[in-house]
Backbone as CSV, one residue per row, in Angstrom:
resi,resn,N_x,N_y,N_z,CA_x,CA_y,CA_z,C_x,C_y,C_z
1,MET,35.444,-9.716,-52.603,35.055,-8.835,-51.479,34.028,-10.258,-50.661
2,ASN,34.049,-10.439,-49.368,32.802,-11.245,-49.421,31.977,-10.105,-48.515
3,ALA,30.495,-11.182,-48.330,29.502,-10.179,-48.249,29.768,-9.869,-46.870
4,GLU,30.167,-10.320,-45.799,30.636,-9.406,-44.458,30.941,-7.938,-44.855
5,SER,32.056,-7.843,-46.370,32.797,-6.236,-45.944,31.794,-5.440,-47.068
6,ASP,30.611,-5.753,-47.593,29.722,-5.327,-48.292,28.662,-4.603,-47.130
7,GLU,28.228,-5.556,-45.993,27.268,-4.698,-45.105,27.868,-4.031,-44.507
8,ARG,28.725,-3.963,-44.008,29.638,-2.995,-43.151,29.333,-1.569,-42.884
9,GLY,29.231,-1.764,-44.534,28.871,0.507,-44.697,27.648,0.787,-44.274
10,LYS,26.634,-0.368,-44.465,25.591,-0.064,-44.137,25.088,0.303,-42.712
11,VAL,24.044,0.871,-42.630,23.752,0.943,-41.096,22.431,0.612,-41.231
12,THR,21.435,-0.325,-40.147,20.205,-1.015,-40.435,19.652,-0.159,-39.229
13,PRO,18.339,0.043,-40.215,17.269,1.093,-39.109,16.685,-0.108,-37.849
14,GLN,16.962,0.868,-36.464,16.523,-0.158,-35.769,14.932,0.190,-35.709
15,VAL,14.408,-1.307,-35.433,12.691,-1.630,-35.369,12.443,-1.217,-34.308
16,THR,11.759,-0.723,-33.565,10.619,-0.302,-32.126,9.170,-0.649,-32.627
17,THR,8.977,-2.135,-31.904,7.830,-2.245,-31.918,6.687,-1.801,-30.738
18,ALA,5.615,-1.532,-30.407,5.181,-1.380,-29.213,4.675,-2.451,-28.838
19,PRO,4.316,-2.681,-27.500,3.859,-3.843,-27.281,2.505,-3.878,-27.370
20,ALA,2.165,-5.051,-27.488,0.314,-5.725,-28.319,-0.551,-5.424,-26.771
21,ARG,-1.439,-5.251,-27.198,-2.503,-5.322,-26.285,-2.513,-6.175,-25.149
22,GLY,-2.447,-6.108,-24.056,-2.810,-6.708,-22.773,-1.036,-7.176,-22.810
23,ASP,-0.343,-7.052,-23.453,1.170,-7.178,-22.852,1.340,-6.411,-21.710
24,VAL,2.259,-7.371,-20.619,2.687,-6.628,-19.625,3.698,-6.409,-19.807
25,THR,4.636,-4.904,-19.529,6.068,-4.474,-20.068,6.568,-4.101,-18.692
26,GLU,7.794,-4.544,-17.817,8.480,-4.825,-16.886,9.742,-3.627,-17.007
27,GLU,9.688,-2.297,-16.957,10.429,-1.265,-16.628,10.673,-1.370,-15.308
28,VAL,11.989,-0.677,-15.241,12.502,-0.347,-14.236,11.752,0.718,-13.529
29,GLY,10.870,0.816,-12.349,10.308,1.658,-11.535,8.703,2.097,-12.567
30,ALA,8.364,1.526,-13.675,7.259,1.354,-14.445,6.383,0.374,-13.094
31,GLU,4.843,0.741,-13.514,4.046,0.792,-12.471,3.326,-0.935,-13.672
32,PRO,3.043,-1.742,-12.945,2.691,-3.007,-14.013,1.062,-2.445,-14.116
33,ALA,0.702,-2.698,-15.406,-0.674,-2.482,-16.392,-1.303,-3.259,-15.290
34,LEU,-3.061,-2.124,-15.888,-4.032,-1.848,-15.305,-4.446,-3.472,-15.731
35,GLY,-5.570,-4.000,-15.162,-6.343,-5.415,-15.574,-6.265,-6.336,-14.994
36,SER,-6.753,-7.505,-15.425,-7.083,-8.899,-14.787,-5.721,-9.310,-14.764
37,ARG,-5.978,-10.286,-13.379,-4.412,-10.816,-13.773,-4.630,-12.153,-13.251
38,ALA,-6.018,-12.812,-13.771,-6.373,-14.418,-13.890,-5.280,-14.802,-15.182
39,PRO,-5.281,-16.634,-15.140,-4.908,-16.948,-15.896,-5.286,-17.479,-16.807
40,GLU,-4.672,-17.016,-18.184,-5.321,-17.406,-19.737,-6.420,-17.874,-19.904
41,PHE,-6.096,-18.888,-19.356,-7.188,-20.215,-19.377,-8.477,-19.907,-18.808
42,ILE,-8.526,-18.894,-17.986,-9.303,-18.428,-17.421,-10.212,-17.179,-17.779
43,LYS,-9.448,-16.471,-18.201,-9.280,-14.988,-19.364,-10.445,-15.417,-20.441
44,ALA,-10.245,-16.770,-21.080,-10.275,-16.775,-22.552,-12.312,-17.360,-22.195
45,ARG,-12.518,-17.949,-21.277,-14.155,-18.186,-21.151,-14.682,-17.238,-19.992
46,ARG,-15.634,-16.716,-21.208,-16.564,-15.606,-20.398,-17.138,-15.872,-18.848
47,THR,-17.524,-17.108,-19.160,-18.417,-17.831,-17.759,-16.925,-17.872,-16.635
48,LEU,-16.251,-18.357,-16.777,-15.442,-18.953,-16.091,-14.807,-17.587,-15.558
49,HIS,-14.370,-16.786,-16.041,-13.871,-15.295,-15.791,-14.818,-14.966,-14.919
50,LEU,-16.100,-14.769,-14.928,-17.121,-14.068,-14.656,-17.166,-14.436,-13.183
51,SER,-17.401,-16.075,-13.288,-17.064,-16.915,-11.869,-16.110,-16.510,-11.190
52,TRP,-14.620,-16.345,-11.600,-13.460,-16.210,-11.050,-13.422,-14.838,-10.380
53,GLN,-14.141,-13.859,-10.875,-14.350,-12.190,-10.372,-15.293,-12.151,-9.478
54,VAL,-16.370,-12.869,-9.556,-16.882,-13.510,-8.624,-16.668,-14.077,-6.691
55,GLY,-15.708,-14.725,-7.076,-14.347,-15.570,-6.445,-13.729,-14.381,-5.789
56,VAL,-13.316,-13.618,-6.461,-11.826,-13.081,-5.921,-13.089,-12.175,-5.287
57,PHE,-14.150,-10.967,-5.588,-14.678,-10.156,-4.859,-14.745,-10.519,-3.242
58,LEU,-15.566,-11.866,-3.285,-16.283,-12.419,-1.939,-14.902,-12.982,-1.366
59,VAL,-13.772,-13.365,-1.890,-12.711,-13.517,-0.874,-12.176,-11.930,-0.298
60,GLY,-12.068,-11.235,-1.310,-11.504,-9.798,-1.039,-12.841,-9.280,0.041
61,LEU,-13.672,-9.316,-0.009,-14.860,-8.573,0.861,-14.602,-9.100,2.452
62,ALA,-14.341,-10.465,2.345,-14.631,-11.572,3.786,-13.197,-10.402,4.422
63,VAL,-12.042,-10.436,3.423,-10.507,-10.120,4.379,-11.416,-8.174,4.754
64,VAL,-11.490,-7.859,3.739,-11.613,-6.264,4.233,-12.867,-6.040,5.583
65,ALA,-13.635,-6.834,5.141,-14.687,-7.059,6.747,-14.266,-7.281,7.732
66,ALA,-13.417,-8.656,7.874,-12.397,-8.392,9.073,-11.730,-7.732,9.465
67,GLY,-11.116,-6.879,8.689,-10.181,-5.586,9.309,-11.156,-4.451,9.783
68,ALA,-12.246,-4.169,8.989,-13.187,-3.669,9.586,-13.557,-3.855,11.202
69,ALA,-13.425,-5.113,11.458,-13.714,-5.734,12.575,-12.796,-5.471,13.346
70,MET,-11.590,-5.359,13.041,-10.723,-5.415,13.853,-10.280,-3.576,14.189
71,LEU,-10.284,-2.816,13.620,-10.534,-1.733,14.166,-11.591,-1.470,15.097
72,VAL,-12.162,-2.199,15.490,-12.541,-2.067,17.223,-12.352,-3.358,18.137
73,LEU,-11.912,-4.408,17.436,-11.244,-5.726,18.003,-10.139,-5.337,18.116
74,PRO,-9.262,-6.366,18.908,-7.756,-6.247,18.755,-7.290,-6.647,17.662
75,GLY,-6.476,-6.451,16.905,-5.759,-7.099,15.344,-5.734,-5.721,14.474
76,PRO,-4.607,-5.904,13.677,-4.216,-4.846,12.768,-5.240,-4.572,11.835
77,GLY,-6.591,-4.048,11.840,-7.185,-3.543,11.268,-7.232,-2.863,9.981
78,TRP,-5.594,-2.200,9.929,-5.855,-1.173,8.663,-4.879,-2.370,7.878
79,LEU,-4.109,-2.864,8.279,-3.450,-3.910,7.729,-3.940,-4.953,6.827
80,VAL,-4.797,-5.050,7.280,-6.126,-6.620,6.812,-6.572,-5.764,5.456
81,ILE,-7.464,-4.302,5.736,-8.129,-4.071,5.075,-7.536,-4.007,3.324
82,PHE,-6.432,-3.386,3.826,-5.028,-3.226,2.798,-4.649,-4.549,2.203
83,GLY,-4.761,-5.621,2.787,-4.937,-6.757,2.562,-5.875,-7.239,1.700
84,GLY,-7.033,-6.954,1.650,-8.180,-7.132,1.533,-8.463,-6.489,-0.238
85,MET,-7.914,-4.961,-0.078,-7.815,-4.340,-1.373,-6.789,-5.212,-2.156
86,ALA,-5.408,-5.592,-1.860,-4.703,-6.086,-2.600,-5.309,-6.970,-3.236
87,ILE,-5.927,-8.485,-2.254,-6.624,-9.176,-3.514,-7.622,-8.448,-4.415
88,TRP,-8.309,-7.710,-3.964,-9.334,-7.001,-5.123,-8.356,-6.465,-6.638
89,ALA,-7.255,-6.196,-6.042,-6.433,-5.558,-6.914,-5.984,-6.324,-8.280
90,THR,-5.807,-7.600,-7.563,-5.386,-8.266,-8.529,-6.611,-8.603,-9.837
91,GLU,-7.832,-8.430,-9.527,-8.959,-8.332,-10.722,-9.527,-7.192,-11.136
92,PHE,-9.567,-6.013,-10.453,-10.428,-5.449,-10.804,-9.616,-3.743,-10.644
93,VAL,-9.532,-2.828,-12.129,-8.827,-2.258,-11.900,-8.938,-0.481,-11.156
94,TRP,-10.550,-0.866,-10.423,-10.700,0.656,-9.186,-9.569,0.249,-8.397
95,ALA,-9.641,-0.999,-7.902,-8.519,-1.172,-6.356,-7.173,-1.407,-6.577
96,GLN,-7.216,-1.065,-7.833,-5.614,-0.858,-8.524,-5.075,0.365,-8.272
97,LEU,-6.268,0.995,-8.909,-6.114,2.493,-8.385,-6.274,2.917,-7.795
98,VAL,-7.035,2.778,-6.103,-6.843,2.926,-4.808,-5.245,2.438,-4.435
99,LEU,-5.158,1.167,-4.621,-3.529,0.673,-3.847,-2.411,1.545,-4.777
100,ARG,-2.999,2.191,-6.115,-1.736,2.791,-6.765,-1.601,4.445,-6.309
101,TRP,-2.791,5.087,-5.440,-2.851,5.854,-4.895,-2.681,5.874,-3.600
102,THR,-2.746,5.014,-2.834,-2.519,4.629,-1.456,-0.738,4.736,-1.144
103,LYS,-0.417,4.120,-2.355,1.149,3.666,-2.129,2.270,5.376,-2.424
104,ARG,1.421,5.910,-3.397,1.642,6.916,-3.685,1.847,8.382,-2.830
105,LYS,1.197,7.974,-1.785,0.501,9.197,-0.626,1.386,8.964,0.380
106,VAL,1.366,6.928,0.792,2.303,6.756,1.673,3.999,7.305,1.407
107,THR,4.424,7.025,0.526,5.938,7.212,0.014,5.913,8.806,0.008
108,GLU,5.286,9.872,-0.419,5.199,11.159,0.170,5.262,11.570,1.384
109,ALA,4.312,10.788,2.533,4.376,10.828,3.593,5.788,10.576,4.280
110,ALA,6.614,9.267,3.655,7.762,8.980,4.315,8.798,9.859,3.599
111,GLN,8.692,10.146,2.390,9.632,11.491,2.004,9.602,12.521,3.259
112,LYS,8.175,13.070,3.237,8.130,14.077,4.350,8.820,13.673,5.752
113,ALA,8.813,12.732,6.325,8.909,12.526,7.667,10.733,12.589,7.143
114,ILE,11.298,12.336,6.992,12.530,12.400,6.281,13.090,13.376,6.317
115,ASP,12.409,14.355,5.856,12.801,16.119,5.717,13.345,16.633,7.257
116,PRO,14.616,17.068,7.168,14.921,17.525,8.633,14.030,18.372,9.623
117,LYS,13.571,19.520,8.719,12.582,20.615,9.263,11.359,20.095,9.753
118,VAL,11.004,18.886,9.364,9.735,18.172,9.587,10.287,17.261,10.776
119,ARG,11.305,16.502,10.623,11.877,15.910,12.041,11.743,16.942,13.168
120,ARG,12.722,18.176,12.885,13.101,19.019,14.176,11.435,19.611,14.663
121,ARG,10.659,19.651,13.801,9.247,19.671,14.519,8.222,18.967,15.214
122,ASN,8.769,17.676,14.864,7.993,16.289,15.803,8.623,16.468,16.322
123,ILE,10.163,16.120,17.070,10.568,16.132,18.018,10.479,17.291,18.918
124,ILE,10.549,18.682,18.486,10.239,19.715,19.308,8.548,19.452,20.228
125,LEU,7.844,19.355,19.123,6.352,18.712,19.267,5.885,17.723,20.621
126,THR,6.532,17.061,19.922,6.541,15.682,20.995,7.194,16.169,22.238
127,THR,8.564,17.099,22.405,8.951,17.241,23.681,7.945,17.871,24.606
128,VAL,7.468,18.808,23.487,6.835,19.888,24.535,5.143,19.321,25.264
129,GLY,4.742,17.906,24.423,3.754,17.338,24.985,4.187,16.827,26.067
130,LEU,5.108,15.725,25.909,5.632,15.502,27.026,5.869,16.079,28.204
131,VAL,6.255,17.348,28.335,6.355,18.243,29.579,5.026,18.918,29.873
132,ILE,4.439,18.690,28.997,3.146,19.218,29.590,2.181,18.170,30.694
133,ILE,2.336,17.116,29.687,1.730,16.142,30.623,2.457,15.467,31.772
134,ALA,3.917,16.129,31.876,4.908,15.593,32.689,4.095,16.502,33.969
135,VAL,3.970,18.010,33.745,4.084,18.834,34.424,1.558,18.587,35.260
136,LEU,1.153,17.946,34.007,-0.451,17.724,34.703,-0.232,16.599,35.944
137,VAL,0.699,15.622,35.593,0.788,14.373,36.570,1.326,15.162,37.595
138,GLY,2.399,15.608,37.616,2.531,16.030,38.771,2.039,17.298,39.695
139,VAL,0.908,18.024,39.043,0.090,18.825,39.562,-0.878,17.438,40.269
140,TYR,-1.272,16.713,39.564,-2.259,15.736,40.193,-1.587,14.821,41.018
141,LEU,-0.496,14.660,41.184,0.293,14.208,42.474,0.398,14.816,43.401
142,TRP,0.493,16.130,43.363,0.862,17.397,44.246,-0.289,17.317,44.872
143,LYS,-1.511,17.562,44.397,-2.953,17.742,45.067,-3.212,16.187,45.787
144,TYR,-3.632,15.552,45.210,-4.546,14.344,45.112,-3.288,13.027,45.858
145,GLY,-1.996,12.974,45.869,-1.335,12.288,46.133,-1.324,11.115,45.570
146,PHE,-0.525,9.684,45.894,-0.341,8.408,44.855,-0.843,8.065,45.926
147,ALA,-1.898,6.987,44.970,-3.213,6.217,45.943,-3.249,5.074,44.600
148,MET,-2.871,3.730,44.703,-3.361,2.587,44.087,-4.609,2.680,44.179
149,PRO,-4.636,2.036,43.222,-6.674,1.815,43.558,-6.868,0.193,43.737
150,TRP,-6.333,-0.545,43.785,-6.560,-1.296,45.322,-6.213,-1.219,46.499
151,ASN,-5.499,-0.272,46.673,-5.855,0.061,48.693,-7.372,1.252,48.491
152,THR,-8.115,0.548,49.189,-9.744,1.180,48.754,-9.638,1.842,50.663
153,GLY,-8.572,1.475,51.480,-8.534,2.134,52.135,-9.849,1.115,53.723
154,ARG,-9.597,0.201,53.807,-10.374,-0.898,54.633,-9.417,-1.332,55.831
């Protein structure tokens, strides 16, 4: 007999090990681990990591402030604000948790919008709203007529 035939009948137990602390395991559908995504050489030095965090915070703050300004000025305000939150989320756990909550709520809203009952209700409400607006515009035009604002009657 050779060594292979001796080993055939034995069952080797499978060894499962948990990932080491700080390791990021990528599973399908799993959320990434919370924490800093700074390069390892930056995380290894406390002063460098702290200055990295300050830099990330300031850049994220500038982007969020620009997004807040765009809420009243022309521009995609909310999109820029969420971009600033994503910048913060590269370094801060609280921002990662806020983004996960926001993604979950947006996904729930999207699933709700796909629901046929909700779609039917939204279509009915939109139609009723448009009919009411059309009636109001018709009443206004019947009562006051149609006059362009630049025709001042000179």
